[in-house]
PDBQT receptor file of N, H, CA, C and O in Angstrom, charges set to zero:
ATOM      1  N   UNK A   1     -73.469 -16.411-106.200  1.00  0.00    +0.000 N 
ATOM      2  CA  UNK A   1     -74.472 -17.440-107.756  1.00  0.00    +0.000 C 
ATOM      3  C   UNK A   1     -75.051 -16.219-109.012  1.00  0.00    +0.000 C 
ATOM      4  O   UNK A   1     -75.600 -15.151-109.283  1.00  0.00    +0.000 OA
ATOM      5  N   UNK A   2     -74.538 -17.159-109.333  1.00  0.00    +0.000 N 
ATOM      6  H   UNK A   2     -74.091 -18.027-109.113  1.00  0.00    +0.000 HD
ATOM      7  CA  UNK A   2     -74.619 -16.184-111.377  1.00  0.00    +0.000 C 
ATOM      8  C   UNK A   2     -76.368 -15.924-111.618  1.00  0.00    +0.000 C 
ATOM      9  O   UNK A   2     -77.346 -16.639-111.396  1.00  0.00    +0.000 OA
ATOM     10  N   UNK A   3     -76.276 -15.152-111.932  1.00  0.00    +0.000 N 
ATOM     11  H   UNK A   3     -75.481 -14.571-112.112  1.00  0.00    +0.000 HD
ATOM     12  CA  UNK A   3     -77.080 -13.916-113.023  1.00  0.00    +0.000 C 
ATOM     13  C   UNK A   3     -77.659 -15.016-113.637  1.00  0.00    +0.000 C 
ATOM     14  O   UNK A   3     -78.694 -15.617-113.348  1.00  0.00    +0.000 OA
ATOM     15  N   UNK A   4     -76.433 -15.294-114.987  1.00  0.00    +0.000 N 
ATOM     16  H   UNK A   4     -75.592 -14.805-115.222  1.00  0.00    +0.000 HD
ATOM     17  CA  UNK A   4     -77.361 -16.319-115.506  1.00  0.00    +0.000 C 
ATOM     18  C   UNK A   4     -77.510 -17.734-115.720  1.00  0.00    +0.000 C 
ATOM     19  O   UNK A   4     -77.205 -18.371-116.728  1.00  0.00    +0.000 OA
ATOM     20  N   UNK A   5     -77.921 -18.068-114.851  1.00  0.00    +0.000 N 
ATOM     21  H   UNK A   5     -78.170 -17.551-114.032  1.00  0.00    +0.000 HD
ATOM     22  CA  UNK A   5     -77.853 -19.284-113.974  1.00  0.00    +0.000 C 
ATOM     23  C   UNK A   5     -79.559 -19.674-113.362  1.00  0.00    +0.000 C 
ATOM     24  O   UNK A   5     -80.142 -20.736-113.144  1.00  0.00    +0.000 OA
ATOM     25  N   UNK A   6     -79.897 -18.390-113.252  1.00  0.00    +0.000 N 
ATOM     26  H   UNK A   6     -79.423 -17.528-113.429  1.00  0.00    +0.000 HD
ATOM     27  CA  UNK A   6     -80.848 -17.724-112.703  1.00  0.00    +0.000 C 
ATOM     28  C   UNK A   6     -82.289 -17.743-113.320  1.00  0.00    +0.000 C 
ATOM     29  O   UNK A   6     -82.242 -17.345-114.484  1.00  0.00    +0.000 OA
ATOM     30  N   UNK A   7     -83.986 -18.191-112.779  1.00  0.00    +0.000 N 
ATOM     31  H   UNK A   7     -84.025 -18.514-111.833  1.00  0.00    +0.000 HD
ATOM     32  CA  UNK A   7     -84.465 -17.705-113.467  1.00  0.00    +0.000 C 
ATOM     33  C   UNK A   7     -85.854 -16.848-112.420  1.00  0.00    +0.000 C 
ATOM     34  O   UNK A   7     -86.076 -17.003-111.219  1.00  0.00    +0.000 OA
ATOM     35  N   UNK A   8     -86.142 -16.498-112.813  1.00  0.00    +0.000 N 
ATOM     36  H   UNK A   8     -85.962 -16.372-113.788  1.00  0.00    +0.000 HD
ATOM     37  CA  UNK A   8     -87.368 -15.209-112.562  1.00  0.00    +0.000 C 
ATOM     38  C   UNK A   8     -88.257 -16.272-111.613  1.00  0.00    +0.000 C 
ATOM     39  O   UNK A   8     -87.933 -17.458-111.678  1.00  0.00    +0.000 OA
ATOM     40  N   UNK A   9     -89.149 -15.962-110.907  1.00  0.00    +0.000 N 
ATOM     41  H   UNK A   9     -89.412 -14.999-110.855  1.00  0.00    +0.000 HD
ATOM     42  CA  UNK A   9     -89.733 -17.311-110.591  1.00  0.00    +0.000 C 
ATOM     43  C   UNK A   9     -91.855 -16.652-110.710  1.00  0.00    +0.000 C 
ATOM     44  O   UNK A   9     -92.843 -17.261-110.302  1.00  0.00    +0.000 OA
ATOM     45  N   UNK A  10     -91.763 -14.838-111.639  1.00  0.00    +0.000 N 
ATOM     46  H   UNK A  10     -90.960 -14.343-111.971  1.00  0.00    +0.000 HD
ATOM     47  CA  UNK A  10     -92.793 -14.503-111.369  1.00  0.00    +0.000 C 
ATOM     48  C   UNK A  10     -92.874 -13.854-113.165  1.00  0.00    +0.000 C 
ATOM     49  O   UNK A  10     -93.888 -13.273-113.551  1.00  0.00    +0.000 OA
ATOM     50  N   UNK A  11     -91.562 -14.093-114.167  1.00  0.00    +0.000 N 
ATOM     51  H   UNK A  11     -90.738 -14.565-113.854  1.00  0.00    +0.000 HD
ATOM     52  CA  UNK A  11     -91.847 -13.914-115.510  1.00  0.00    +0.000 C 
ATOM     53  C   UNK A  11     -91.769 -15.607-116.580  1.00  0.00    +0.000 C 
ATOM     54  O   UNK A  11     -92.296 -15.937-117.642  1.00  0.00    +0.000 OA
ATOM     55  N   UNK A  12     -90.660 -16.446-115.424  1.00  0.00    +0.000 N 
ATOM     56  H   UNK A  12     -90.232 -16.178-114.561  1.00  0.00    +0.000 HD
ATOM     57  CA  UNK A  12     -90.140 -17.371-115.805  1.00  0.00    +0.000 C 
ATOM     58  C   UNK A  12     -89.495 -17.581-116.798  1.00  0.00    +0.000 C 
ATOM     59  O   UNK A  12     -89.630 -18.480-117.628  1.00  0.00    +0.000 OA
ATOM     60  N   UNK A  13     -88.143 -16.050-116.708  1.00  0.00    +0.000 N 
ATOM     61  H   UNK A  13     -88.034 -15.320-116.033  1.00  0.00    +0.000 HD
ATOM     62  CA  UNK A  13     -87.238 -15.652-117.584  1.00  0.00    +0.000 C 
ATOM     63  C   UNK A  13     -85.967 -15.301-116.939  1.00  0.00    +0.000 C 
ATOM     64  O   UNK A  13     -86.053 -15.064-115.734  1.00  0.00    +0.000 OA
ATOM     65  N   UNK A  14     -84.860 -15.221-117.453  1.00  0.00    +0.000 N 
ATOM     66  H   UNK A  14     -84.791 -15.413-118.432  1.00  0.00    +0.000 HD
ATOM     67  CA  UNK A  14     -83.806 -15.622-117.328  1.00  0.00    +0.000 C 
ATOM     68  C   UNK A  14     -83.928 -13.867-116.239  1.00  0.00    +0.000 C 
ATOM     69  O   UNK A  14     -84.682 -12.910-116.420  1.00  0.00    +0.000 OA
ATOM     70  N   UNK A  15     -82.820 -14.087-115.143  1.00  0.00    +0.000 N 
ATOM     71  H   UNK A  15     -82.208 -14.864-114.996  1.00  0.00    +0.000 HD
ATOM     72  CA  UNK A  15     -83.106 -13.015-114.676  1.00  0.00    +0.000 C 
ATOM     73  C   UNK A  15     -81.890 -11.918-114.793  1.00  0.00    +0.000 C 
ATOM     74  O   UNK A  15     -82.034 -10.959-114.034  1.00  0.00    +0.000 OA
ATOM     75  N   UNK A  16     -80.578 -11.899-115.715  1.00  0.00    +0.000 N 
ATOM     76  H   UNK A  16     -80.461 -12.678-116.331  1.00  0.00    +0.000 HD
ATOM     77  CA  UNK A  16     -80.126 -11.566-116.272  1.00  0.00    +0.000 C 
ATOM     78  C   UNK A  16     -80.311 -11.117-117.198  1.00  0.00    +0.000 C 
ATOM     79  O   UNK A  16     -79.262 -10.780-117.746  1.00  0.00    +0.000 OA
ATOM     80  N   UNK A  17     -81.903 -10.714-118.203  1.00  0.00    +0.000 N 
ATOM     81  H   UNK A  17     -82.756 -10.988-117.758  1.00  0.00    +0.000 HD
ATOM     82  CA  UNK A  17     -82.141 -10.082-118.496  1.00  0.00    +0.000 C 
ATOM     83  C   UNK A  17     -83.451  -9.064-118.009  1.00  0.00    +0.000 C 
ATOM     84  O   UNK A  17     -83.718  -8.090-118.713  1.00  0.00    +0.000 OA
ATOM     85  N   UNK A  18     -83.938  -9.238-117.247  1.00  0.00    +0.000 N 
ATOM     86  H   UNK A  18     -83.721 -10.030-116.675  1.00  0.00    +0.000 HD
ATOM     87  CA  UNK A  18     -84.434  -8.130-116.693  1.00  0.00    +0.000 C 
ATOM     88  C   UNK A  18     -85.671  -7.810-117.748  1.00  0.00    +0.000 C 
ATOM     89  O   UNK A  18     -85.814  -6.692-118.241  1.00  0.00    +0.000 OA
ATOM     90  N   UNK A  19     -86.807  -9.259-118.118  1.00  0.00    +0.000 N 
ATOM     91  H   UNK A  19     -86.691 -10.168-117.717  1.00  0.00    +0.000 HD
ATOM     92  CA  UNK A  19     -88.007  -9.069-118.991  1.00  0.00    +0.000 C 
ATOM     93  C   UNK A  19     -88.508  -8.402-117.751  1.00  0.00    +0.000 C 
ATOM     94  O   UNK A  19     -88.479  -7.181-117.907  1.00  0.00    +0.000 OA
ATOM     95  N   UNK A  20     -89.073  -8.849-116.271  1.00  0.00    +0.000 N 
ATOM     96  H   UNK A  20     -89.096  -9.841-116.144  1.00  0.00    +0.000 HD
ATOM     97  CA  UNK A  20     -90.226  -7.897-115.259  1.00  0.00    +0.000 C 
ATOM     98  C   UNK A  20     -89.660  -7.202-114.335  1.00  0.00    +0.000 C 
ATOM     99  O   UNK A  20     -88.442  -7.259-114.507  1.00  0.00    +0.000 OA
ATOM    100  N   UNK A  21     -90.010  -6.391-113.181  1.00  0.00    +0.000 N 
ATOM    101  H   UNK A  21     -90.999  -6.345-113.041  1.00  0.00    +0.000 HD
ATOM    102  CA  UNK A  21     -89.402  -5.414-112.641  1.00  0.00    +0.000 C 
ATOM    103  C   UNK A  21     -89.048  -6.373-111.356  1.00  0.00    +0.000 C 
ATOM    104  O   UNK A  21     -88.481  -5.876-110.383  1.00  0.00    +0.000 OA
ATOM    105  N   UNK A  22     -89.392  -7.732-111.384  1.00  0.00    +0.000 N 
ATOM    106  H   UNK A  22     -89.853  -8.135-112.174  1.00  0.00    +0.000 HD
ATOM    107  CA  UNK A  22     -89.156  -8.515-110.104  1.00  0.00    +0.000 C 
ATOM    108  C   UNK A  22     -87.896  -8.966-110.709  1.00  0.00    +0.000 C 
ATOM    109  O   UNK A  22     -86.951  -8.938-109.919  1.00  0.00    +0.000 OA
ATOM    110  N   UNK A  23     -87.642  -9.347-111.821  1.00  0.00    +0.000 N 
ATOM    111  H   UNK A  23     -88.409  -9.370-112.462  1.00  0.00    +0.000 HD
ATOM    112  CA  UNK A  23     -85.975  -9.231-112.432  1.00  0.00    +0.000 C 
ATOM    113  C   UNK A  23     -85.694  -8.577-111.993  1.00  0.00    +0.000 C 
ATOM    114  O   UNK A  23     -85.403  -8.617-110.798  1.00  0.00    +0.000 OA
ATOM    115  N   UNK A  24     -85.609  -7.415-112.861  1.00  0.00    +0.000 N 
ATOM    116  H   UNK A  24     -85.845  -7.382-113.832  1.00  0.00    +0.000 HD
ATOM    117  CA  UNK A  24     -84.851  -6.373-112.750  1.00  0.00    +0.000 C 
ATOM    118  C   UNK A  24     -84.344  -5.258-111.427  1.00  0.00    +0.000 C 
ATOM    119  O   UNK A  24     -83.744  -4.183-111.396  1.00  0.00    +0.000 OA
ATOM    120  N   UNK A  25     -85.164  -6.492-110.051  1.00  0.00    +0.000 N 
ATOM    121  H   UNK A  25     -85.652  -7.365-110.076  1.00  0.00    +0.000 HD
ATOM    122  CA  UNK A  25     -85.040  -5.755-108.584  1.00  0.00    +0.000 C 
ATOM    123  C   UNK A  25     -83.716  -7.321-107.847  1.00  0.00    +0.000 C 
ATOM    124  O   UNK A  25     -82.657  -7.156-107.242  1.00  0.00    +0.000 OA
ATOM    125  N   UNK A  26     -84.316  -8.500-108.202  1.00  0.00    +0.000 N 
ATOM    126  H   UNK A  26     -85.176  -8.634-108.693  1.00  0.00    +0.000 HD
ATOM    127  CA  UNK A  26     -83.807  -9.355-108.112  1.00  0.00    +0.000 C 
ATOM    128  C   UNK A  26     -81.110  -8.983-108.951  1.00  0.00    +0.000 C 
ATOM    129  O   UNK A  26     -79.899  -9.136-108.796  1.00  0.00    +0.000 OA
ATOM    130  N   UNK A  27     -82.025  -8.585-109.538  1.00  0.00    +0.000 N 
ATOM    131  H   UNK A  27     -83.009  -8.460-109.664  1.00  0.00    +0.000 HD
ATOM    132  CA  UNK A  27     -80.102  -8.216-110.459  1.00  0.00    +0.000 C 
ATOM    133  C   UNK A  27     -79.695  -7.285-109.733  1.00  0.00    +0.000 C 
ATOM    134  O   UNK A  27     -78.519  -7.212-109.374  1.00  0.00    +0.000 OA
ATOM    135  N   UNK A  28     -80.561  -6.470-109.420  1.00  0.00    +0.000 N 
ATOM    136  H   UNK A  28     -81.515  -6.530-109.712  1.00  0.00    +0.000 HD
ATOM    137  CA  UNK A  28     -80.256  -5.399-108.616  1.00  0.00    +0.000 C 
ATOM    138  C   UNK A  28     -79.427  -5.506-107.346  1.00  0.00    +0.000 C 
ATOM    139  O   UNK A  28     -78.313  -5.132-106.978  1.00  0.00    +0.000 OA
ATOM    140  N   UNK A  29     -80.820  -6.418-106.656  1.00  0.00    +0.000 N 
ATOM    141  H   UNK A  29     -81.724  -6.722-106.955  1.00  0.00    +0.000 HD
ATOM    142  CA  UNK A  29     -80.042  -6.734-104.675  1.00  0.00    +0.000 C 
ATOM    143  C   UNK A  29     -79.031  -7.421-105.292  1.00  0.00    +0.000 C 
ATOM    144  O   UNK A  29     -77.967  -7.030-104.813  1.00  0.00    +0.000 OA
ATOM    145  N   UNK A  30     -78.755  -8.762-106.627  1.00  0.00    +0.000 N 
ATOM    146  H   UNK A  30     -79.620  -9.081-107.016  1.00  0.00    +0.000 HD
ATOM    147  CA  UNK A  30     -77.565  -9.812-106.759  1.00  0.00    +0.000 C 
ATOM    148  C   UNK A  30     -75.799  -9.364-106.564  1.00  0.00    +0.000 C 
ATOM    149  O   UNK A  30     -74.689  -9.724-106.173  1.00  0.00    +0.000 OA
ATOM    150  N   UNK A  31     -76.670  -8.221-107.229  1.00  0.00    +0.000 N 
ATOM    151  H   UNK A  31     -77.572  -7.929-107.546  1.00  0.00    +0.000 HD
ATOM    152  CA  UNK A  31     -74.914  -7.842-107.772  1.00  0.00    +0.000 C 
ATOM    153  C   UNK A  31     -74.509  -6.457-106.650  1.00  0.00    +0.000 C 
ATOM    154  O   UNK A  31     -73.350  -6.048-106.715  1.00  0.00    +0.000 OA
ATOM    155  N   UNK A  32     -75.182  -5.979-105.953  1.00  0.00    +0.000 N 
ATOM    156  H   UNK A  32     -76.124  -6.312-105.900  1.00  0.00    +0.000 HD
ATOM    157  CA  UNK A  32     -75.107  -4.512-104.304  1.00  0.00    +0.000 C 
ATOM    158  C   UNK A  32     -74.530  -5.710-103.858  1.00  0.00    +0.000 C 
ATOM    159  O   UNK A  32     -73.500  -5.466-103.230  1.00  0.00    +0.000 OA
ATOM    160  N   UNK A  33     -74.927  -7.592-103.974  1.00  0.00    +0.000 N 
ATOM    161  H   UNK A  33     -75.764  -7.790-104.484  1.00  0.00    +0.000 HD
ATOM    162  CA  UNK A  33     -74.260  -8.061-102.292  1.00  0.00    +0.000 C 
ATOM    163  C   UNK A  33     -73.009  -8.441-102.840  1.00  0.00    +0.000 C 
ATOM    164  O   UNK A  33     -72.023  -7.984-102.263  1.00  0.00    +0.000 OA
ATOM    165  N   UNK A  34     -72.750  -9.467-104.217  1.00  0.00    +0.000 N 
ATOM    166  H   UNK A  34     -73.552  -9.838-104.686  1.00  0.00    +0.000 HD
ATOM    167  CA  UNK A  34     -71.532  -9.572-104.483  1.00  0.00    +0.000 C 
ATOM    168  C   UNK A  34     -70.237  -8.816-104.291  1.00  0.00    +0.000 C 
ATOM    169  O   UNK A  34     -70.125  -7.766-104.924  1.00  0.00    +0.000 OA
ATOM    170  N   UNK A  35     -69.144  -9.235-103.433  1.00  0.00    +0.000 N 
ATOM    171  H   UNK A  35     -69.234 -10.088-102.919  1.00  0.00    +0.000 HD
ATOM    172  CA  UNK A  35     -68.190  -9.005-102.932  1.00  0.00    +0.000 C 
ATOM    173  C   UNK A  35     -67.156  -8.507-104.404  1.00  0.00    +0.000 C 
ATOM    174  O   UNK A  35     -67.751  -8.136-105.416  1.00  0.00    +0.000 OA
ATOM    175  N   UNK A  36     -65.659  -8.546-104.384  1.00  0.00    +0.000 N 
ATOM    176  H   UNK A  36     -65.176  -8.848-103.561  1.00  0.00    +0.000 HD
ATOM    177  CA  UNK A  36     -64.891  -8.058-105.202  1.00  0.00    +0.000 C 
ATOM    178  C   UNK A  36     -64.752  -9.257-105.743  1.00  0.00    +0.000 C 
ATOM    179  O   UNK A  36     -64.693  -8.927-106.928  1.00  0.00    +0.000 OA
ATOM    180  N   UNK A  37     -64.639 -10.629-105.736  1.00  0.00    +0.000 N 
ATOM    181  H   UNK A  37     -64.686 -10.897-104.774  1.00  0.00    +0.000 HD
ATOM    182  CA  UNK A  37     -65.031 -11.605-106.854  1.00  0.00    +0.000 C 
ATOM    183  C   UNK A  37     -66.103 -11.889-107.500  1.00  0.00    +0.000 C 
ATOM    184  O   UNK A  37     -66.274 -12.460-108.576  1.00  0.00    +0.000 OA
ATOM    185  N   UNK A  38     -66.804 -11.446-106.760  1.00  0.00    +0.000 N 
ATOM    186  H   UNK A  38     -66.665 -10.982-105.885  1.00  0.00    +0.000 HD
ATOM    187  CA  UNK A  38     -68.136 -11.803-107.179  1.00  0.00    +0.000 C 
ATOM    188  C   UNK A  38     -68.826 -11.648-108.879  1.00  0.00    +0.000 C 
ATOM    189  O   UNK A  38     -69.868 -12.108-109.346  1.00  0.00    +0.000 OA
ATOM    190  N   UNK A  39     -67.951 -10.965-109.384  1.00  0.00    +0.000 N 
ATOM    191  H   UNK A  39     -67.104 -10.592-109.005  1.00  0.00    +0.000 HD
ATOM    192  CA  UNK A  39     -67.725 -10.825-110.588  1.00  0.00    +0.000 C 
ATOM    193  C   UNK A  39     -66.561 -11.430-111.451  1.00  0.00    +0.000 C 
ATOM    194  O   UNK A  39     -65.955 -10.838-112.345  1.00  0.00    +0.000 OA
ATOM    195  N   UNK A  40     -66.346 -12.791-110.998  1.00  0.00    +0.000 N 
ATOM    196  H   UNK A  40     -66.838 -13.272-110.272  1.00  0.00    +0.000 HD
ATOM    197  CA  UNK A  40     -64.969 -13.023-111.285  1.00  0.00    +0.000 C 
ATOM    198  C   UNK A  40     -65.972 -14.705-111.816  1.00  0.00    +0.000 C 
ATOM    199  O   UNK A  40     -66.948 -14.918-111.096  1.00  0.00    +0.000 OA
ATOM    200  N   UNK A  41     -65.791 -15.477-112.654  1.00  0.00    +0.000 N 
ATOM    201  H   UNK A  41     -64.998 -15.304-113.239  1.00  0.00    +0.000 HD
ATOM    202  CA  UNK A  41     -66.392 -16.739-113.639  1.00  0.00    +0.000 C 
ATOM    203  C   UNK A  41     -65.566 -18.139-112.264  1.00  0.00    +0.000 C 
ATOM    204  O   UNK A  41     -64.369 -17.950-112.045  1.00  0.00    +0.000 OA
ATOM    205  N   UNK A  42     -65.982 -18.897-111.786  1.00  0.00    +0.000 N 
ATOM    206  H   UNK A  42     -66.954 -19.051-111.963  1.00  0.00    +0.000 HD
ATOM    207  CA  UNK A  42     -64.746 -19.987-112.088  1.00  0.00    +0.000 C 
ATOM    208  C   UNK A  42     -63.815 -19.619-111.431  1.00  0.00    +0.000 C 
ATOM    209  O   UNK A  42     -63.308 -19.139-110.417  1.00  0.00    +0.000 OA
ATOM    210  N   UNK A  43     -63.750 -20.428-113.347  1.00  0.00    +0.000 N 
ATOM    211  H   UNK A  43     -64.161 -20.818-114.171  1.00  0.00    +0.000 HD
ATOM    212  CA  UNK A  43     -63.104 -21.112-113.969  1.00  0.00    +0.000 C 
ATOM    213  C   UNK A  43     -61.632 -19.634-113.602  1.00  0.00    +0.000 C 
ATOM    214  O   UNK A  43     -60.435 -19.915-113.526  1.00  0.00    +0.000 OA
ATOM    215  N   UNK A  44     -62.257 -18.056-113.426  1.00  0.00    +0.000 N 
ATOM    216  H   UNK A  44     -63.229 -17.828-113.488  1.00  0.00    +0.000 HD
ATOM    217  CA  UNK A  44     -60.894 -16.810-113.309  1.00  0.00    +0.000 C 
ATOM    218  C   UNK A  44     -60.378 -17.498-111.871  1.00  0.00    +0.000 C 
ATOM    219  O   UNK A  44     -59.238 -17.928-111.694  1.00  0.00    +0.000 OA
ATOM    220  N   UNK A  45     -61.400 -17.512-110.935  1.00  0.00    +0.000 N 
ATOM    221  H   UNK A  45     -62.326 -17.163-111.079  1.00  0.00    +0.000 HD
ATOM    222  CA  UNK A  45     -60.509 -18.142-109.252  1.00  0.00    +0.000 C 
ATOM    223  C   UNK A  45     -59.884 -18.561-109.776  1.00  0.00    +0.000 C 
ATOM    224  O   UNK A  45     -58.836 -18.033-110.146  1.00  0.00    +0.000 OA
ATOM    225  N   UNK A  46     -60.264 -19.752-110.056  1.00  0.00    +0.000 N 
ATOM    226  H   UNK A  46     -61.116 -20.181-109.756  1.00  0.00    +0.000 HD
ATOM    227  CA  UNK A  46     -59.158 -21.208-110.259  1.00  0.00    +0.000 C 
ATOM    228  C   UNK A  46     -57.846 -21.173-110.714  1.00  0.00    +0.000 C 
ATOM    229  O   UNK A  46     -56.922 -21.853-110.267  1.00  0.00    +0.000 OA
ATOM    230  N   UNK A  47     -57.776 -20.137-111.866  1.00  0.00    +0.000 N 
ATOM    231  H   UNK A  47     -58.527 -19.585-112.229  1.00  0.00    +0.000 HD
ATOM    232  CA  UNK A  47     -56.619 -19.153-112.263  1.00  0.00    +0.000 C 
ATOM    233  C   UNK A  47     -55.818 -18.331-111.445  1.00  0.00    +0.000 C 
ATOM    234  O   UNK A  47     -54.630 -18.468-111.153  1.00  0.00    +0.000 OA
ATOM    235  N   UNK A  48     -56.670 -17.406-111.092  1.00  0.00    +0.000 N 
ATOM    236  H   UNK A  48     -57.636 -17.295-111.328  1.00  0.00    +0.000 HD
ATOM    237  CA  UNK A  48     -56.028 -16.926-109.948  1.00  0.00    +0.000 C 
ATOM    238  C   UNK A  48     -55.997 -17.881-108.595  1.00  0.00    +0.000 C 
ATOM    239  O   UNK A  48     -54.881 -17.604-108.154  1.00  0.00    +0.000 OA
ATOM    240  N   UNK A  49     -56.362 -18.491-108.013  1.00  0.00    +0.000 N 
ATOM    241  H   UNK A  49     -57.268 -18.716-108.370  1.00  0.00    +0.000 HD
ATOM    242  CA  UNK A  49     -55.671 -19.304-107.148  1.00  0.00    +0.000 C 
ATOM    243  C   UNK A  49     -54.588 -19.966-107.822  1.00  0.00    +0.000 C 
ATOM    244  O   UNK A  49     -53.470 -20.066-107.317  1.00  0.00    +0.000 OA
ATOM    245  N   UNK A  50     -54.879 -20.397-108.889  1.00  0.00    +0.000 N 
ATOM    246  H   UNK A  50     -55.788 -20.316-109.299  1.00  0.00    +0.000 HD
ATOM    247  CA  UNK A  50     -53.645 -21.625-109.241  1.00  0.00    +0.000 C 
ATOM    248  C   UNK A  50     -51.992 -20.550-109.016  1.00  0.00    +0.000 C 
ATOM    249  O   UNK A  50     -51.024 -21.010-108.410  1.00  0.00    +0.000 OA
ATOM    250  N   UNK A  51     -51.997 -19.029-109.679  1.00  0.00    +0.000 N 
ATOM    251  H   UNK A  51     -52.783 -18.654-110.171  1.00  0.00    +0.000 HD
ATOM    252  CA  UNK A  51     -51.592 -17.737-110.130  1.00  0.00    +0.000 C 
ATOM    253  C   UNK A  51     -50.997 -17.774-108.407  1.00  0.00    +0.000 C 
ATOM    254  O   UNK A  51     -49.805 -18.054-108.281  1.00  0.00    +0.000 OA
ATOM    255  N   UNK A  52     -51.459 -17.617-107.673  1.00  0.00    +0.000 N 
ATOM    256  H   UNK A  52     -52.427 -17.390-107.775  1.00  0.00    +0.000 HD
ATOM    257  CA  UNK A  52     -51.423 -17.405-105.713  1.00  0.00    +0.000 C 
ATOM    258  C   UNK A  52     -50.318 -18.553-105.621  1.00  0.00    +0.000 C 
ATOM    259  O   UNK A  52     -49.253 -18.298-105.059  1.00  0.00    +0.000 OA
ATOM    260  N   UNK A  53     -50.514 -19.574-106.062  1.00  0.00    +0.000 N 
ATOM    261  H   UNK A  53     -51.379 -19.781-106.518  1.00  0.00    +0.000 HD
ATOM    262  CA  UNK A  53     -49.906 -21.089-105.752  1.00  0.00    +0.000 C 
ATOM    263  C   UNK A  53     -48.555 -21.241-105.965  1.00  0.00    +0.000 C 
ATOM    264  O   UNK A  53     -47.756 -21.605-105.101  1.00  0.00    +0.000 OA
ATOM    265  N   UNK A  54     -48.263 -20.938-107.222  1.00  0.00    +0.000 N 
ATOM    266  H   UNK A  54     -48.912 -20.642-107.924  1.00  0.00    +0.000 HD
ATOM    267  CA  UNK A  54     -47.382 -21.195-108.125  1.00  0.00    +0.000 C 
ATOM    268  C   UNK A  54     -46.582 -20.424-107.409  1.00  0.00    +0.000 C 
ATOM    269  O   UNK A  54     -45.744 -21.019-106.732  1.00  0.00    +0.000 OA
ATOM    270  N   UNK A  55     -46.612 -18.590-107.339  1.00  0.00    +0.000 N 
ATOM    271  H   UNK A  55     -47.293 -18.107-107.889  1.00  0.00    +0.000 HD
ATOM    272  CA  UNK A  55     -46.244 -17.614-107.162  1.00  0.00    +0.000 C 
ATOM    273  C   UNK A  55     -45.458 -18.131-105.174  1.00  0.00    +0.000 C 
ATOM    274  O   UNK A  55     -44.526 -17.462-104.727  1.00  0.00    +0.000 OA
ATOM    275  N   UNK A  56     -45.765 -18.733-104.754  1.00  0.00    +0.000 N 
ATOM    276  H   UNK A  56     -46.521 -19.276-105.117  1.00  0.00    +0.000 HD
ATOM    277  CA  UNK A  56     -46.267 -18.792-103.308  1.00  0.00    +0.000 C 
ATOM    278  C   UNK A  56     -44.796 -19.727-103.465  1.00  0.00    +0.000 C 
ATOM    279  O   UNK A  56     -43.786 -19.444-102.821  1.00  0.00    +0.000 OA
ATOM    280  N   UNK A  57     -44.883 -21.008-104.540  1.00  0.00    +0.000 N 
ATOM    281  H   UNK A  57     -45.704 -21.237-105.062  1.00  0.00    +0.000 HD
ATOM    282  CA  UNK A  57     -43.640 -22.283-104.414  1.00  0.00    +0.000 C 
ATOM    283  C   UNK A  57     -41.924 -21.341-104.596  1.00  0.00    +0.000 C 
ATOM    284  O   UNK A  57     -40.926 -21.432-103.880  1.00  0.00    +0.000 OA
ATOM    285  N   UNK A  58     -42.278 -20.086-106.422  1.00  0.00    +0.000 N 
ATOM    286  H   UNK A  58     -43.088 -20.012-107.003  1.00  0.00    +0.000 HD
ATOM    287  CA  UNK A  58     -41.137 -20.008-106.460  1.00  0.00    +0.000 C 
ATOM    288  C   UNK A  58     -40.791 -19.067-105.232  1.00  0.00    +0.000 C 
ATOM    289  O   UNK A  58     -39.627 -19.207-104.856  1.00  0.00    +0.000 OA
ATOM    290  N   UNK A  59     -41.484 -18.204-104.571  1.00  0.00    +0.000 N 
ATOM    291  H   UNK A  59     -42.430 -18.090-104.877  1.00  0.00    +0.000 HD
ATOM    292  CA  UNK A  59     -40.962 -17.064-103.358  1.00  0.00    +0.000 C 
ATOM    293  C   UNK A  59     -40.231 -18.491-102.428  1.00  0.00    +0.000 C 
ATOM    294  O   UNK A  59     -39.916 -18.385-101.243  1.00  0.00    +0.000 OA
ATOM    295  N   UNK A  60     -40.147 -19.103-102.812  1.00  0.00    +0.000 N 
ATOM    296  H   UNK A  60     -40.403 -19.190-103.775  1.00  0.00    +0.000 HD
ATOM    297  CA  UNK A  60     -40.268 -20.408-101.653  1.00  0.00    +0.000 C 
ATOM    298  C   UNK A  60     -38.847 -20.815-101.975  1.00  0.00    +0.000 C 
ATOM    299  O   UNK A  60     -37.850 -20.655-101.271  1.00  0.00    +0.000 OA
ATOM    300  N   UNK A  61     -38.935 -21.321-103.065  1.00  0.00    +0.000 N 
ATOM    301  H   UNK A  61     -39.745 -21.451-103.636  1.00  0.00    +0.000 HD
ATOM    302  CA  UNK A  61     -37.782 -21.798-103.098  1.00  0.00    +0.000 C 
ATOM    303  C   UNK A  61     -36.863 -20.695-103.472  1.00  0.00    +0.000 C 
ATOM    304  O   UNK A  61     -35.890 -20.534-102.736  1.00  0.00    +0.000 OA
ATOM    305  N   UNK A  62     -36.972 -20.102-104.242  1.00  0.00    +0.000 N 
ATOM    306  H   UNK A  62     -37.763 -20.233-104.840  1.00  0.00    +0.000 HD
ATOM    307  CA  UNK A  62     -35.877 -18.194-104.180  1.00  0.00    +0.000 C 
ATOM    308  C   UNK A  62     -36.047 -18.192-102.619  1.00  0.00    +0.000 C 
ATOM    309  O   UNK A  62     -35.036 -18.653-102.089  1.00  0.00    +0.000 OA
ATOM    310  N   UNK A  63     -36.602 -17.977-102.103  1.00  0.00    +0.000 N 
ATOM    311  H   UNK A  63     -37.423 -17.603-102.534  1.00  0.00    +0.000 HD
ATOM    312  CA  UNK A  63     -35.559 -17.470-100.410  1.00  0.00    +0.000 C 
ATOM    313  C   UNK A  63     -35.766 -18.972 -99.439  1.00  0.00    +0.000 C 
ATOM    314  O   UNK A  63     -36.605 -19.116 -98.550  1.00  0.00    +0.000 OA
ATOM    315  N   UNK A  64     -35.096 -19.654 -99.741  1.00  0.00    +0.000 N 
ATOM    316  H   UNK A  64     -34.415 -19.538-100.464  1.00  0.00    +0.000 HD
ATOM    317  CA  UNK A  64     -35.010 -21.004 -99.101  1.00  0.00    +0.000 C 
ATOM    318  C   UNK A  64     -32.858 -21.260 -99.637  1.00  0.00    +0.000 C 
ATOM    319  O   UNK A  64     -32.259 -22.286 -99.314  1.00  0.00    +0.000 OA
TER     320      UNK A  64
C-alpha cells in the first residue's frame, strides 16, 4: 500500500503529509515495513518485469 492513498482516521488528512502524531506514526511504520520493491511505483515494477522478461527471451534466443 502506498502512503499517497491512505487517509488518517484521526485528522482525516493524507497520511503522507503527517499532520498529526497518528499520521506520523503510521507513516513511519509503513516505511519500515516496505521491502526492497516497496518504494517503487506499480508502473516501475511493470517496467522492471517487462525488462527482465525481454532479457530472458534474448538470452534464450542467443543460446538456443
